Structures are given as structure tokens and as C-alpha cells.
C-alpha positions in Angstrom: 0.6 24.6 -6.5 1.6 21.1 -5.5 3.7 19.0 -7.9 2.6 15.4 -8.4 4.7 12.8 -10.1 2.7 10.1 -11.8 4.1 6.8 -13.0 1.8 4.7 -15.2 3.8 1.4 -14.8 2.7 -1.7 -16.6 -0.4 -3.7 -17.4 -3.6 -1.9 -16.2 -1.4 0.9 -14.8 -1.8 3.5 -17.6 -5.6 3.3 -17.7 -6.0 3.4 -13.9 -3.6 6.3 -13.4 -5.4 8.2 -16.2 -8.7 7.8 -14.3 -7.1 8.8 -11.0 -5.6 11.9 -12.5 -9.0 12.9 -13.8 -10.6 12.5 -10.4 -7.8 14.6 -8.8 -8.3 17.3 -11.3 -12.0 17.4 -10.5 -11.2 18.1 -6.8 -7.9 20.1 -6.5 -5.5 21.9 -8.6 -2.1 20.3 -9.0 0.9 20.3 -11.4 1.4 16.9 -13.0 4.8 15.6 -14.1 5.3 12.1 -15.7 8.0 9.6 -14.8 8.7 6.1 -16.2 9.3 2.9 -14.3 8.6 -0.8 -14.7 9.2 -3.7 -17.1 8.2 -1.8 -20.2 10.7 0.9 -19.3 13.3 -1.8 -18.8 12.6 -3.2 -22.3 13.0 0.2 -23.8 15.9 1.7 -21.9 17.6 -1.2 -20.0 16.6 -0.1 -16.5 13.3 -0.5 -14.6 13.9 2.8 -12.8 15.7 5.6 -14.7 17.7 8.1 -12.7 15.4 10.8 -14.1 12.4 9.3 -12.4 14.2 9.1 -9.1 15.1 12.8 -9.4 11.6 13.8 -10.3 10.3 11.8 -7.3 12.7 13.7 -5.0 11.5 17.1 -6.3 7.8 16.3 -6.1 5.3 16.8 -3.3 3.9 13.3 -3.8 3.9 10.4 -6.2 1.0 8.5 -7.7 2.0 5.1 -8.8 -0.1 2.1 -10.0 1.8 -1.1 -10.5 4.7 -2.6 -12.3 5.5 -6.1 -13.6 8.6 -7.7 -12.0 9.7 -10.7 -14.1 11.3 -13.5 -12.1 13.6 -14.8 -14.8 15.9 -11.8 -15.5 19.1 -11.8 -13.5 19.9 -8.6 -11.6 16.5 -7.1 -12.5 15.6 -4.4 -9.9 12.0 -4.1 -8.8 11.1 -0.5 -9.6 8.8 0.0 -6.6 11.1 -1.7 -4.0 14.1 0.4 -5.3 12.0 3.6 -5.2 10.9 2.9 -1.7 14.6 2.6 -0.7 15.8 5.6 -2.7 13.2 7.8 -1.0 13.4 6.1 2.4 9.7 5.4 2.4 10.0 3.3 5.5 6.2 3.0 6.4 3.7 1.2 4.3 0.2 2.0 5.5 -2.6 -0.3 4.2 -6.1 0.6 5.6 -8.9 -1.9 5.3 -12.5 -0.6 5.4 -15.5 -2.6 4.4 -17.4 -1.3 1.4 -21.2 -1.2 1.0 -22.9 -3.9 -1.1 -19.8 -6.1 -1.4 -20.0 -9.8 -0.6 -17.6 -10.2 2.4 -17.6 -12.5 5.4 -17.3 -9.7 8.0 -19.2 -6.4 7.5 -18.0 -3.1 9.2 -14.3 -3.9 9.3 -12.0 -1.0 10.0 -8.4 -1.7 10.7 -4.9 -1.0 9.2 -1.6 -2.8 8.7 1.6 -0.7 9.1 4.4 -2.5 7.4 8.1 -1.8 7.7 9.1 -1.0 4.1 12.8 -0.7 3.7 14.5 -3.7 5.3 13.6 -7.2 6.5 13.6 -10.0 3.9 13.3 -7.5 1.1 16.7 -6.0 1.8 17.9 -7.5 -1.5 20.9 -9.2 0.0 21.0 -12.6 -1.6 23.6 -15.1 -2.7 24.0 -18.5 -4.3 26.8 -21.0 -4.2 26.0 -24.2 -6.1 22.7 -25.6 -5.0 22.5 -23.4 -1.9 20.9 -20.0 -2.1 20.6 -17.6 0.9 18.8 -14.3 1.7 19.9 -12.0 4.5 17.1 -10.6 6.7 18.1 -7.2 8.0 16.3 -5.8 11.1 17.6 -2.7 12.8 16.7 -0.9 16.1 16.2 2.4 14.2 14.0 0.8 11.6 11.9 -1.1 14.2 11.5 2.0 16.4 10.4 4.3 13.7 7.8 1.9 12.2 6.4 1.2 15.6 6.2 5.0 16.3 4.4 5.5 13.0 1.9 2.8 14.0 1.2 4.3 17.4 1.0 7.9 16.0 -1.5 6.6 13.3 -3.6 5.1 16.1 -3.5 8.3 18.2 -4.4 10.6 15.3 -7.3 8.4 14.2 -8.8 7.8 17.7 -7.8 4.1 17.8 -7.1 2.4 21.0 -5.1 -0.8 20.2 -1.9 -1.8 18.4 -0.8 -5.3 17.7 2.9 -6.0 17.3 3.3 -9.0 14.9 6.5 -11.1 15.0 8.0 -14.5 15.1 10.5 -14.0 17.9 10.0 -17.5 19.2 12.0 -18.8 16.2 13.7 -15.7 14.8 15.1 -14.8 18.2 17.7 -12.2 17.2 16.0 -10.4 14.3 12.3 -10.5 15.5 13.5 -10.3 19.1 15.1 -7.0 18.3 12.0 -5.8 16.4 9.7 -6.8 19.3 11.8 -5.2 22.0 12.1 -2.0 20.1 8.4 -1.9 19.4 7.6 -2.5 23.1 9.9 0.4 24.1 8.0 2.7 21.8 4.6 1.4 23.1 5.6 2.5 26.6 5.5 6.1 25.2 1.7 5.7 24.5 0.1 4.6 27.7 -3.4 5.5 26.5 -3.1 2.9 23.7 -3.3 -0.7 24.6 -0.6 -2.9 23.1 -0.4 -6.7 22.5 2.1 -8.8 20.6 1.3 -11.9 18.7 3.0 -14.5 16.5 2.5 -14.0 12.8 1.0 -17.4 12.2 -1.6 -16.9 14.9 -2.5 -13.5 13.5 -2.9 -15.1 10.0 -5.5 -17.4 11.6 -7.2 -14.6 13.6 -7.6 -12.5 10.5 -9.7 -15.3 9.0 -11.6 -16.1 12.1 -12.1 -12.8 13.9 -10.5 -9.8 12.1 -12.7 -7.3 14.1 -10.3 -7.9 17.0 -7.7 -5.7 15.3 -7.3 -1.9 14.9 -3.7 -1.4 14.0 -1.2 -4.1 13.1 2.5 -3.3 12.9 5.0 -5.7 11.6 8.1 -6.4 9.5 8.3 -6.2 5.7 7.6 -9.7 4.5 5.0 -10.5 7.2 3.2 -7.2 6.4 3.1 -8.0 2.7 1.5 -11.4 3.2 -0.9 -10.3 5.9 -2.2 -7.3 4.0 -3.0 -9.4 0.9 -4.8 -11.8 3.1 -6.7 -8.9 4.7 -7.8 -7.5 1.3 -9.9 -10.7 0.8 -11.9 -9.6 3.8 -13.2 -6.5 2.1 -13.5 -7.6 -1.5 -10.1 -8.5 -2.8 -6.9 -6.8 -4.0 -8.8 -4.6 -6.4 -10.3 -2.5 -3.6 -7.3 -2.2 -1.3 -5.3 1.1 -1.2 -1.9 1.9 0.3 0.4 4.8 1.1 4.2 4.7 1.5 5.6 7.4 3.8 9.0 8.7 4.7 10.4 11.8 6.4 10.4 13.8 3.2 8.5 11.9 0.6 5.3 9.9 0.1 4.1 7.6 -2.6 0.5 6.2 -3.1 -0.4 3.0 -4.9 -3.1 0.3 -4.9 -2.2 -3.0 -3.3 -2.8 -5.0 -6.5 -0.3 -5.8 -9.2 -0.1 -4.8 -12.8 -2.6 -7.6 -13.9 -1.4 -7.8 -17.5 -4.2 -10.1 -18.5 -6.7 -7.3 -17.8 -4.7 -4.6 -19.6 -6.7 -2.7 -22.3 -10.0 -4.5 -21.5 -11.5 -1.8 -19.3 -12.6 -4.3 -16.6 -10.1 -3.6 -13.8 -11.5 -2.4 -10.5 -10.5 1.3 -10.0 -11.3 1.3 -6.3 -7.9 0.5 -4.9 -6.4 3.1 -7.2 -8.9 5.8 -6.3 -8.8 5.1 -2.5 -5.0 5.5 -2.8 -5.6 8.7 -4.6 -7.8 9.9 -1.7 -4.9 9.1 0.6 -2.6 11.2 -1.6 -5.1 14.1 -1.6 -5.2 14.0 2.2 -1.4 14.0 2.3 -1.4 17.2 0.3 -3.5 18.9 3.1 -6.8 18.6 1.3 -8.7 16.5 3.8 -12.1 17.7 2.8 -11.5 16.8 -0.8 -10.2 13.4 0.2 -13.3 12.8 2.3 -15.5 13.8 -0.6 -13.8 11.2 -2.8 -14.1 8.5 -0.2 -17.8 9.3 0.2 -18.4 9.2 -3.6 -16.7 5.8 -3.9 -18.9 4.4 -1.1 -22.0 5.9 -2.7 -21.1 4.3 -6.0 -21.0 0.9 -4.2 -24.3 1.6 -2.5 -25.9 2.3 -5.9 -24.5 -1.0 -7.2 -22.2 0.5 -9.8 -19.2 -1.9 -9.4 -17.0 -4.1 -11.4 -17.3 -7.9 -11.9 -14.7 -8.9 -9.3 -17.0 -7.6 -6.5 -20.3 -8.9 -8.0 -21.2 -6.1 -10.5 -21.2 -5.6 -14.2 -19.8 -2.1 -14.7 -16.8 -1.4 -16.8 -13.9 0.5 -15.2 -14.8 3.7 -17.1 -18.5 3.4 -16.1 -17.6 3.2 -12.5 -15.3 6.2 -12.7 -17.9 8.2 -14.6 -20.4 7.5 -11.7 -17.9 8.6 -9.1 -17.0 11.8 -11.0 -20.7 12.6 -11.4 -21.2 12.0 -7.6 -18.4 14.4 -6.9 
């Protein structure tokens, strides 16, 4: 039996993780273990990511994570999710974007993915300050660039997609993005059946608003991927419906794109879609592709029936939406 570590996190995390666990239990048999992380954990124990949680993550088959609060005003505070990604070497962040039925959106029938390098770039955590001058070191390596590019091309190949877009800013960041672009082009040459283009990040930001149907797979660096994926979520209904998976050689962690949304905590109005689509990705990672597809189909049917939360034009509560999905399963 597969062992799944679940981390409730902060804000709406506990309620959404509880719903996700219920859905998993209706589809497959797993062993659940609980770990702690986030701001509430920091307030209780003085650390946002206890060593016990890291060890549980390393001994589990997958991790189900919701979201944590990262306060900006606490010196030396470690982001639990950024730290966990580095501890487990979860170098690839996959964020698929699929249009949902009956959701107001500017472009119907979208189907593309952003593959984001997850362990280096501007989020390397190397910062310093001297007087009124603060600096952050952007780390780009050949190894990191090649493996994220290969992940993107393999994802395209496995899913029958024919185009990968390498996103960069090598015209300005000549050394760092120059290295990233050259490494990605080298990998692209190994996949002659998949077309490859490269594009500047600012032009891609515009194209996502103007003509997102042009894209199939976007691969880019950490900060650019973070920003572009939040922009892309608006094309399918917002952060509440966007899922993601974090993959490494040995471990995988699944989480919705949205944050902890503390203002919605305990009110039963948070959209569970991003959490449940991330859960479907987790189930597929466990080798249960049929069960994952069933969950995806049930979520889409729920939308077709108009059972949806207020953020996407409905009036259902979180629990009502989950009840409908479970009944469809």
C-alpha cells in the first residue's frame, strides 16, 4: 500500500486537504501519515518545516500539500514549500492549464502546460544587504537547465504534444539566461519530432493574454514560471482551479497553485478544484491512471451541472461541490 504524507498547512489548507483525502479514499487505498509545516507550525515550534516532516516526506511515496502562509516581516523565516522542494530536489514544477466547462473565460478549449525550474534561479535564497543596498543572486546551472528542458520535452512526448516554447530573457540576462537557453536548445535537438521555439518572457506574457492557444508546453526558469503560471490561471477561471505537481528523481509533491487565503479560512467557500485536480495528478503518479481520469471526469461533470463556487460564477459551498464530485464518482 502506498504511503502518502499530507500537510494541512495554513488558512484554507486543513479543510481542503480533508476534502482531498476523502476523495482519494473513495478511489484508491493508501496509508496516510501527517506532517506539519507552515506559519502556524512556526508559531508553535519555532520552525516552519520541522525535521520530522522532511524525514516523513523522504520515506513517503508522494506528498499532498495545500498551502502555507509566508510572512514577509520575520527575519530568516524559511518558506516551508521552497525549503521542501530543495530538500527533496523537486526540480520540476508542472502546471497544466485546461479549460473547464461552464466557467466564464476569454478563451475556451485551452490545453497547455508550464514546466518551471523549481530549485534555483531567483529563488535560490542567496540574498544580502549592506546599508541601503540589497542584492539577490540568480543561480542558473547547466545541469538544472538541461534536466528541466528534458522534463518538458518528455512531458510533450508522453502526452502527444508537438511544440515546446523555451522562455527566457537572454537579450538582457546574457550569462544566466544565455546558459539556460543554450542548454535547452541542446536538449531540444534530441527530440526532432517536437518543434521548438524560444521567446522572450515579456513577449510571452503578452501572447498569453492575446493568443494563449498558440502554446502547448512552456519551459522556463523559476521566477518567470511562477509569474507566467499565475497569469495563465486567469485564462481558465483563476487561481482556485489551477493544479500543480512538483517532481524529482525520487520524490513528488502535489499542491494547488493558490495560496493559503487566510481570509477564507473556516468559511467553507474556497474553491476545491485546484486541490482536487492536484490530487488527480497525485493519483496518476501512484500508477492509478484510471482512477485519476475518473476524478478529472467527475470534476468536469460537476462544472457542467453548474455546481461551482462563487469565484467562478456559482453559489455552491466548498463542501457542496465536493459532495457532488464524490456522488459522481
